[in-house]
N, C-alpha and C positions, 0 to 999 in steps of 0.2 A: 561227715567230716573226715572219716578214715579214707574215703575215696580221694578227697582233696589233698590229704597229706601224702598219699601215694603219688598223686600227680605232681605235687610241688617238691618232691625230692625224697620222700621216705622210701626205705629199702623194703621191697616186698619180694616174696618168692614167686617163681613162675616167669613165663615170658612177658616182656614189657609190651603194652599196647603201642601201636603206631601213633604218630602225631595226629593223623586224620581221625583215628578212632577216639583219641583223647579229646580232641576238639568237639567231636560229635556228642560225646557224653557230657561235656561241659555245656554245650548248647541245650541239650535236653534238660540239664539241671537248671539252667537259667529259665527255660520255658515252663518247667513243671514245679519248681520249688515254691512253696507258699511262704516260707520264712525269708524275710529280707536278708538275714545274715547269710543264708545259703546262696542266695542269688548274688550277693556282694562278693562272696568268696569265689564263685564260679566266674564272675566277670573279671575279678582280679587275676585269676588263672589265665583267662583268655588274653588279658593284656600282656602277661609275661610271655605268652607263646606267639603273639601277633607279629613280632619281628622275624622270628625264625620260620614260622609257618604262615607267611603273609597270605598266600593263595588260599589255604584251607580256612583260615579265620575269616577272610573276606567273603568267601563263597558261602560258608555255613552260618556264620554268626552275625552278619550285618543286620538282618531283619530283627534278630533278637535284641541286639544292642540299641537299635532305633526304638524298639518297644520299651526298653528300660528307660530311655530318655523321656518317653511319653508318660509312663506309669509311675515311676519312682522319683518324682520330682521333689519329694520331701527329704530325700537322703542325698546330701551333697557328695558323700564319698563314692557311692556307686555311680553317680552321674560322672564324677571325675574319671573313674576307671573306664566307663563306656566311651567317653570322649577321647581319652588317650588311646584306647584300642582302635577306634575308628581312624584317628590320626595316623597311627602306625600302619594301618592297612592302606590308607589313601596316599599318604605322603611318599614322595619319591626322593627324599633328601639323600644326596650322594654319601653323606657321612653315615647314614643308616644302612646303606647298601654294602655290597661286598667291596673288597679292597680294589685298588686301582688296576691290578693285574687282570681283572675280569674283562673278558672280551666285549666287543660291541654288541654281539647278539644277546648276551645276558643283560646288558644295559637296556637294549631295546625291549626285551621282555619285561623288564621292570617298569619301563615307561608305559607299555601296553597295559600292565596290571593297574597302574595308577589311573589311567584313562578309563579302564573298564569299571573299576569300583566307584570312581567319581560319577560316571554316567548312571550307574545303578543307584547311587545315593540321591542324585538330583532328579531321578525320574518323577518323584513326587515333590513339587516345590515346597510343600509344607514342611519337609525335612529341614530346608534352609531356614524357613521361618521359625522352626522349633529351636535351632541352634541360636538364632538371633535372640529369641526369648530367653534362652539360658544365659546369654551374656549379661542380662540384667541382674543376675545373681552376683552378689558382692563376694561370695566365698572364693578364695583364691583357687581351690582345687576344681572349681567348675569354670570360672571365667578364663583362666589361662589356657587349659586344653581346648576350650571353645574357640578362643582366638586362633590358636595354632591350626585347628581343624578347618576353620573358614579360610585361612591363608593357604593351606594345602589345596582346598577345593578350587580357589581362585587361580592358583598356579597351573592346575591341570586343565580346567574348563572355565577359563576366565569369563568369556563372553556370556555363556549361559548363566553362570552364577551372578554376574553383574546384572543381567536382566531380571533375575528373581529378586535380588536385593532391592533393585530400583523400584519395583512395584510393591514391595513389602511395606506396610505401614510403619513409618518411623524406623525403617531399616538402617538408612545411612546415619540417622541421628544417634542410634544406639551404638554404632561403631565409633562415631565421633566422641562419645563419652569416654572411650578408652584412653584418650589423650589426657583426660583430667584425673585418671587413676593415680593415687599416691604411690602405688607399688611400681617401681621402675621397670620391672620385668614385663608386666602387663602393658605399661605405656609404650615400651620399646617394641614389643611384639605387635602392639596396636599400630605403630608406625609402619611396620612391614605389611600388616594387613591392608592398611589404607593405600600403600604403594601399589599393591596388586589390584585393589578395588578401582583405583582411578586410572589405570592404564588404558588409554585409547577410548575412553567413554566420556564424552563432553558433558552429557547430562549429569552424570555422577560428579564430575569435576566441579560443575557449577554448584550443585547442592552442598558438596563438602566446603567449597569456598564460602558460601553464604551461611554455613554453620560456624563461622568465625575461625576457620582453620588457619588463616594467615596470622592472626593475632596469637593463637596458641603455639604455632610452629616457631614464630620469631621469638616468643618468650622462652621456649625450650632451648633454642639456639643460644640465646643470651645467657641463660642459666648454665648451659654446658660449656661456656667459654668461647663462643663464636668459632673463629678459625682454629683456635688452639684446643677445641673440644675433641671428643672421641668419635666413636662410630655412630653415636646417637645424632650428632650434628650432621653427619653424612646422610643418615636416613631421613632427617628432616629436610635437607636440601634436595634429596631425590624426590621426596613427596611434593615439594614446592615446584620442582621442574615438571612433574606430571600435571600439576594443576594449571600451570601457566603456559606451557608450550603448546602452540597452535590453538590457543583458546583466547580469542580476543575479548570475550566478556570478562573472564577472570583477570586478564591483564589490565583492563580498564578499572575493574574493581580494586585491584592491587594498587594502581596508581592513585585513584581517587581516595583510597583509604590512607594515603600518606605513608605507605609501607616502603616506598623507594628510599625515603629519607633514613629509614632504619637500617638500610644496607650499608650506609657509609662507614660505621664503626668496624665492619668486617675487614676492611682493607687498610686499617691502621697498622703499619709495620714499623718496627723500630730501626735504629741505625745498625744494630747487630743482626744480620740476616743469615748467620751461619748456623748450621745444624738444624735445619728444618726437618721435622719428623715426616714420615710418609703419610700419616693421617692428616697433618696440617696441609701438606701439598694437595692431597685429595680434596679436603674441605675447600681450600681456596680455589681450586680448579672448578669445583661445582658452583661456588659463589660467582665466579666470573661467567660461567655458563648461564647462570640465572640473570645476570645483567644483560647478557647478549640476547636472551629470549625476549626481553622487554623492548629491545631496539633492533630486532632482526629485520633485514631487508624484505623478508617475506610478509611482514606485518603490513597493515594498511598504512599509507604514508602519514595520515593525520595522527594515528595512535603513536607511531614511531617518533614523529616530531614532538609530540607532547611529552613523551618519556625523556627524550633527549634534552628538552628544555628543563624538565624537572631535575634531571641528573646534574645539569650545570648549576642550577640555582641552589641545590642542596650541598654542593661541593663534592659530589661523588666523582665527577670527571677529574677534578683537581687531585683527588686522592689516588685515582688510577694512574694519573701522570706521575705522581710521586713514586709509585711502585715502578713505573716504567724507567725512571731515571735513577732508582736506588741501586746500590751495589750488593752483591751477594745473594740476589734473588735466583732461585733455581731456574734452569733454562726453560723447562716446560711451563712454569708459571709465568716467566717473562714473555714467552711466545703467546700464551693465552691472553695475557694482559694487553699485548699489542693488538691482537685480534679484537679484544673487547673495546679498547679505545677507538679502534678503526670504526666500529659500528656505532659507537656513541657519537662520533663526529660526522658520520657519513651524511652528506646533504644538509647539514645544519650549519648555517653561516656563522652563528655566534660561537658554537663549539669549535668550528674550524679556526676561527680567529684566535680563540684562546689557545688552541693547540699550537698555532704558529708562534705564539708568544712564549711558549715553554722553553726554558733553557736547561741544558744539562749542568750539573754541579762540577764543572771543570774550570781550569784556569788557562786561558780566559774562557768565560762561558760560551758555549756553542748552542745553537738552536737544536731542539730535540729532533727536528726533521733531518738535519745534517748528520747527527750522530746515528740515527737509524739508517740513513742511506749508506753511511760508511759500513755498517754491518751487512747491508744488502749486497754490495759489490765486493765484499771480502769473501773469497772462496773458502776460507778456513772456518767460517761460521756454519752452524748447523743448517741443513736444508730447510727444515720447517721454520726456523727463525727468519731466514731470508724471504721465504714466502709470506710470512706474517708482516714483515716490513713493507714488502711490495703492496700487500693488501691495505696496509695503513696509509701508504702514500696515495693509492688510488682513491681511498675514501676521503682523504684530505682534499683532493682535487675534484671530487664529485660535486657537480653543480656549483663550483667555486671559481668563477672567472677571475676574481681578485687573486686567489692563490695561484691560479695558472699564470697570470701575468707576473707575479712575483718570482715564480720558478724560471720562466723564460727570461726575465730581466737579468737574472744572475749569469746568463750566457752572453748577453749583449756587451759589446766592447766598452760602452760608456759606463757600465756598472760593475765591471770586474774589479775585484780587490785582490791585489797580488799577495797581500799579507794574511788572507784568510781563505779557508776552503768553503766553497758555496755548494749549494745543491746542484746547480747546473754543471759545475766542474766535475762533481762526483759522477753524475749521469754520463757525461762525455767520456770520462775515464773508464766507466764500466762498459760503455758502448763499444769501445775499441780495445778492450783488454783481451788477453789470450784465453780467458775462462768463458766458455760458451754460455754458461748459466748467467754470468754477469752481463754478457752481451744481451741476452734475452730480457732479463729483468730491467736493465737500463732502457732498452728500446721500448718496452711496454710502459714503463714509468713516464718516459718522455712523450709517448703517444697520448697518455692520459692528460698531460699538460696542454695538449692541442685539441682535446675532444670537444667538438661542437663550439669551437672558438676560432672564428675566421681571423680575428685580429692577431692572435698569437701565432697562427700558422704563417701569416705574412711577416710578423716580427722575427720568427725563427729563421727566415731566409737571410737575414742580415748577419747571422752568426758566422764568424770566420775562425778557422782552425789553422794553427801553425804545424805543418806536418814534419818538416825537417829544416835544418839550417841551410840558408842560401836559396831556398825555394819560396815562392810567394805563397801566402795563405790561401786556402781553399774554403769554400762554404761547407757548412755541416751537411747540407743536402748532397753536395758533390762528393764529399768524403764517404757518405753512406753508399752512394751508387758506385764509387770506385771500389769499395771492398767487395761489392757484389759482382762487378763486371771484370775486374782484373784477375786473370787466371792464376798467376803465381801466388797472390794473396789468398785466393780461394782455397788453394791446396794447403797453405800454411795455417790460415786462420778460419776461413769460413767454410771449410769442408764439412763441418758438422751442420746437420740440418737445423739444429736449434738456433744457431747464430743467424743463418740466412732467413729463417722464418721470422725471427725477431726484427731484423732489419726491414724485411718486406712488409710486415705489419705496420711498422713505423712509417714507411714511405706511403703505404696505402692510406693510412689515417691522415697523414700530413697533406697530401695533394687532393684528397677527396673534397669536393665542394669548394675548391680554391683554384680558380683558373690561373692566377699568377704563379702559384707553386707548380702547376702543370707545365706552364711555359718554361719555368726555370729547369724543370726536370727534362723536358724535351730539348732544351737548348744544348745539352750535352749530347754530342753526336754518337757517343758509344752506347747510350742507354737503350734505345729502341732496338738496335741489332742484337744486343745481349738478350733482351727479353724475348724476341722472336726466336733466337737460337735455343734458348732454354725451353720454350714451349714446344718447339717442333721436334726436339730430340725424343728418342725412345729410351727412357731411363728406367731404373729399377723402382720398386715399391717405395723406398725411402725418399726418392726424388720426386714422386708424383705430387706431393704436397707443395714442394717448391715450385713445380710447374704451374699448379693451380694458382698460387699466389702471384706468380709472374703474369699469368693471364688476367688476374684481377687488376693488377697494377696497370697493365696495358689498356684494359677496358676502361679504367678510370681516366686515363689520358685521353681516350676518345670521348667519353661521356661529358667530361668537364672541360673540353678543349674549346677555347674561344677563337680558334683559327688565326691567331696572331702570328704564328710561324708558318711561312709559306710551304716549307718542306714537310711539315707534320700537321697538316690540317686533318679534320675528321675523315674526310673522304680519302685522303692519301693513306692514312693509317689503316682504314678498313680495306683498301685495295692491297696494302701490304700483308694484312692478315689473310686475305683470300688467296694471295699468290704463294706466300711462304708457309702458311700453317693450314689454311682451310677453315671455313666457318664452323663446320661440324666438329672438327678436331679441337678448335678453340673452345667451343662451348663445352665439349666433353672434358677438356683439361680444367676449365673453370669449375665444373661440377665436382672435381676431386676434393675440393675444400670441405664442402658440406657432408660429403660421404665419409669423411675421416672419423674414426671412432672417438678420438680425443676432442674433435670439434663438438660433438654432442655432449660430452662430459663437461666441457668448459661453458657451454650454453646454459647449463642448469642453474648455476648460482654465481654471484659476483666473486666470492672468495676463491682464490686460486688454491685448490687442494689437489695435490698430485702424489701418488705413491712413491715416485722416484724422479730425480732431476731430468732423466731422459724423456719422460712423458710430459714435460712442461713445454707445450708447443703453442697453445691457443689461449687468448685472453677473452674474458667474458664480453667486454665492450666491443672487441673486434668481431665477435660472432654476430653481434647485432648489426654492425656495419656491413658484413657480408650478406646478411639476410636482406638488408635494404637495397644493396647494389646489384646483387646477382641477376635479378630479373631485368633491371634497367639496362645493364650492360649487355645481356644476351639480346634484348630487343634492339638496342642501338647497333650492335655488330651485324645482326642479320638483316637489317634494313638495306635495300638497294639505294643507289644514288637517286633514282627517279622518285622513290618513296620519300627520301629525304627532301628533295626539291618540293614535292607536293606538300609535304608536311610544313616546310618553310613557308610555302605560299599560303597554306591554310592558316598558319600562325599569323602571317602578315594580314591576311583578310580578317581573321578574328580580331587582330589588334585594331584594324580600321573599324570593324563593326563595334568593338568595345569603345572606341573613341566616339563613334556616333551615339551609341547608347549612353556614354558618359555625358555627352552634350545634352541629350534629351533629359537625362537625370538632373543635370544642372538647371536646365530650363524649368523643369517641373518643380525643382526645389525653389527657384526664384518665384514661380507663380504661387506655390504654396505659401511662401513668405508674404506675397502680396495679398493672397486670400486671408491669411491670418491678420494682416494689418487692417484690411477692410472690415473683417469681422470685429476686430477690436474697436474700430471707429464706429461701426453700427451699434455695438454694445454701448459705447459712450453716448451716442445720440439717443438711444433708447432710454438711457438713464436720465439724460437731460430732459427728454420729453416727459418722463414720469415726474421729474421734479417740477416742471412747468405746470403739469396737471395738478399737482399737489398745491402749488402756489395759487392757481386759479380757483381751486376749491376753497382754499383758505380765504381768499379775497371775497368770493361770493358769500361765504359765511359772514364775513365782517359787514358786507353791504346789507345782508339780511338783518343783522343786528341793528345797523343804523336805521333801516326801515322801521323796525319795531319801535325803536326809541322815538322816531319821528311821529309815528301813529299815536304813541302815548302822549307826546307833547301836543299833538293836534287835538286829541280829545280833551285834554286839560284846558287848552286855550278856548275850545268851543264852549265849555261850561262857564269859564270866566267871562267870555264875551256876552253870553246870555245874561249873566248877572249884571254886567255893566250896562246892558241895554235897558233893563228894568229900572236900575238906579237912575239912568238918564231921564226916563219918563217921569219918575217921581220928581226929579229936579226941575224938569220943565213945568210939571204941574205946579210946583211950588215956586215957579218963577226964577229958578237958579240958572246960571250961565253954564253951557255945556260945550264950549268951543274946544276945550282941551280933549274932551271925550271924542269929538268928531275927528280931530287930528289923529288921535290914537287909533280910531277905527280905520282911517285911511291907511295908516302905516300897517295895520294888521292885514288889510286886504292885499297890500303890496307884497307883504311876506307870504301870504297864501299863494299868490301868483308865482312868486319865485319858487316856493316849495313844489308847486305843481310842475313847473318847468324842470326842476331838479329830478323829480320823480320820473318824468318822461325820459330824460337823458339816461337815468339809471336803467330804465327798462330797455332802452336801445342798446346800452352796453351789455346788459345780460343776454339779449338776443344775439349780439355779436360774439360773446363768449360761447354760447350754445352752438353757433354755426361754425366755430373754429374747427378745422379738420385735423385736430391732433390725433384723434383715434385712427382716422384714415392713414395718416402718416405712419403711425405705429404699425398698422397692418402691412403697409408697404415695406417697412423695414424687416418685419418678420418674414415676408414673402421672399425678399432678397436674401435673407439669411438661409432660408431653405434651399434656394438656388445655389448659393455658395457651398453649402454642405454637399449637395448633389454633385457639384463640379469637383469638389475635393475627393469624393468617392471615386469618380471617374478617373481622376488623376492617379490615385493609388492603384487602381486596376491597371492603368497604363504603365505605371512604374513596375508592377509585378510582371507584366508581359514583357517589358523591356529587359528586366533581369533574367527572365526565362530564356529570352532570345540570346542574351549574352553568354549564358551558361551552356548553350547548345553546342554539341561537338561538330555538327554538320556545317560546312562552309556556308556563309550567308549569301554567297553569290548566286545560288540557284533561284528558280522562279518563286518558290514558296517564301524564301527569305525576302526577295524584293517586294512581293505582295504584302508581306507582314510589315516591311519598312514603309511602304506607301500608305498602308492603312494607318500606321502609327503617325506618319507625318500629317495625313488628312485630319485625323482626330485631334492632333495637337493644334492644327490651324483652326479647326472649328472651335476648339476650347479657347484658343487665344482670342478669337473674335468674340466669343461669349464673355471672356474676361473684359474686353474693351466695353462691351455693352453694360456689364456690371459696373465698370468704372463710371460710364455716363449716367447710369441709374443712380450710382452713389452721389455724383455731382448734383443731379436733380434733387435727390433727397436732402443734400446739404443745403441747397438753395431754398427748398421749401421750409426746412427747419429754420434757416436764417430768417425767412419771411415771417414764419410763425413767431419766432423769437422777437422780431421787431414789432409785430402786431401786439404781442403781449406787453412789450415795453411801453407802446403808445397807450394801450388800455390802462396799464398801471399808472401812467402819468395823468390820464384823464380822471382815473379813479381818485388819485390824490387830490386833484383839483376839486372834484365833487365833494370829497370828504372835507376839504377846507371850507367850501361854501356851506355845507351842512353845519359845520361848527360855527361859522359866522351867523347863519340863520338862527341856530340855537341860542347864540349869545344875544342876538337882537330880541328874540322871544323872551329871554330872561329879563332883558331891560324893560320890555313891554309889560311883563308881569309885575315888575317892581313899580312901574308907573301906575298900572291899574290898582295895585295895592295902596299907593299914596292917594289916588283919586277916591278909592273906596273909603279911606280914612277921612278925607275931606267931607265926603257926602254924609258919613256918619256924624261928624261934628256939626254939620249944618242941620241935620235932622234933630240933633239934640238941642240946638239953639231954637229951632222952631217949636219944639215941645216946651221949652222954657218960656217962650213968648205966648203960649196958650194955643198954638195952632195944632190942628189935627194932622198927624203924620202916620201913614200906613207902614207897617213893618214889612220886611222882605218876605216873611212867611205868608202874610196876607196877600201880598202881590202875587206870590207864586201860586197860592190857592186860587185866586181870582183868574189868573192866566190859565191855570189848568182847567177851570170850569168853562171858561170861554172856548178853550180848545175843544173840549168834549162836545159843547153845543154846536160848534162849527162842524164837527164830524157827524153829529146826528143829522144836521141839515143836509150835508152832502149825501 
């Protein structure tokens, strides 16, 4: 302990040990002391020396400090000292370093030290796992320095530490627990730790998001006062940006979790917007960035559209428009709000329609679009604000043909209102003002009103401008070309490259893919000489871009020329280029556009972001137009007249070939329709045949039932007739009259004959049903169906071959094409004849089916007659049975009378027995 007192400031005699010696002794003390108190004191001393002697402590004591973390887990105080010491060694916080006067070399040495000690610490991944385990300790003196140590490690070697934490069991979950700590210091430093942890690592970002980070962060922002909160709100917003930016999975999770709706209260601003604190400006700026992350143009279109719809439905867009039109909002917040609204409405028709309906709180109310355009063409407004308004206008017109039509309509004579300022008037005013930036912005804005909209390009040709008193009005197209071509105005107004570039971009966008506009442009006799003169001159570096744009404009006049003007046909313009400029020189000048540095910058993203007004030369959509047209124009200019003629001939031949193929296609479609109709008829006939078969089967069953009933009646009548015969014999024996019985016997015989005749007729009808060729007819129908299917397959193959022939680039006039055409025609003729044969076969089938149907109808009629006769026979037999019963009753009464008179009368049983005996004797004799 005396040694420690000397180290910590006690006065001792003799020479003082150096810092390295003192640190070495303290390290030995930490390594060799058996008492916890001694080790604790030595570590505390190392902590006090770690800032001044960072190099020595890091080199000599790091291993000992790590060993303390592993062995002395039970003492929170020594753990806190060890973690603080490691943090001081590894951390490269500027506040902890020397003052600002230190030169760059000293700073670089400090950075190298931090990297060196961090690499040494993370050589063993278990050291990171050890620190993560210590974070589970609730003790403030352990948890807080552990958080700071991990943050310092991530700042220095973020990728390596992220990888270790990612594979560590429950590593990210332990760090997420810091947000739930009740001690604000630990929670706030935990936010800083998570910021470093989630930088550039999508896997960790997803884990943090699914650990309920969004819910916790939004709760903290609300608790801290949202936009009026302090630095903690800023840290939460920065962490949210890390989690959502360029991470589609987290963005979808954020939207599906209904967290977009919770952003709306952030943008509720009052009427008094004076005196915004710097922290509030920062917070609101980050909140707007968070909204833009969700609807960024670089996101997938589906995800962006979904978020845009959600922001409109929850009222977030309406809230942003309120800020847009509010007074007293700081300029940078207003600029960022305009950019945010731009991306919320970009490409979304519903949101664009709402934005078009927003009015500024002025008297009288003016549309928000008009108010913003007034700022864009006002040269006194800040440059970044004017760029933001231009971006907003571009996003409003993106994929919005309705909005484009409304903007162009404000320029047409029939819709101009002299009592109000319209968007079109502001754009024309900016287009011809003396401020080159206003010229450029207005030209680009007007070009976006024509983007991919042929109708509005033609409508804009109707716009007339009054240049001066006493002179007739000129068209807008003419006025743009006049400014470019008239020398005195070029010196005064258009000498700046920015103005001419803007007008040339507008003209190129306007006349591209619009032959009528090309004709209007070429109708001015001064335009083509001006363009050729500009292209052929040898000008400085600044003028090369203008030359390239002039070459592009002239190339568009060639490519989209409909040859309606005799003096400026495609061929004559190409001859003019060859004589005045030269094809190679023309192509070289055209290539100046894409080689320009600012062209590449503008092609990166839609938002116009430029460091200074002078560098504002290219528009993003225009770079896409150049990319599409450069190759086409180069090819069109370099073609000779003979090649053009050949190409025209090839086009005509291809058109003729396409017409032939089209005719074949129509014929095939008609035949396919006929095949389908035949197939449906065959299916209907098959169904009818099956129904007839079912009917025949049912009738056969009924006939069989009638046969069975007849046989039963026959058996019953046989027995009764035998009984009547015996009774008749007795009557004769007894001298009784049997005339009635004879008559009945004759009637019974007649009925038997009729029954036999009916049975024969039924047998003949059954044979006729069996011989009916319904099954053969069905087989024929199925065979024809198979032939029809085969024919349809051949038709489809022929259609594919015809389409392949139509898409071929080679002229069909050569021998192979003629042979293919002849083969197609022969196969079509063969298949047409086959179709006729099928039609005839179908007619035969229909006739056979009609014959079968009529035969079945006749059979059904005859069957009905037979059934009627059977019923009548049955009725007659019933009557006969009743007569027999009456006769039997009479015989019985006569027998009774004979018995009463004393006569001997045999019973029926005796007669039956006698008859049976006689029958047996006869059989024996036989």
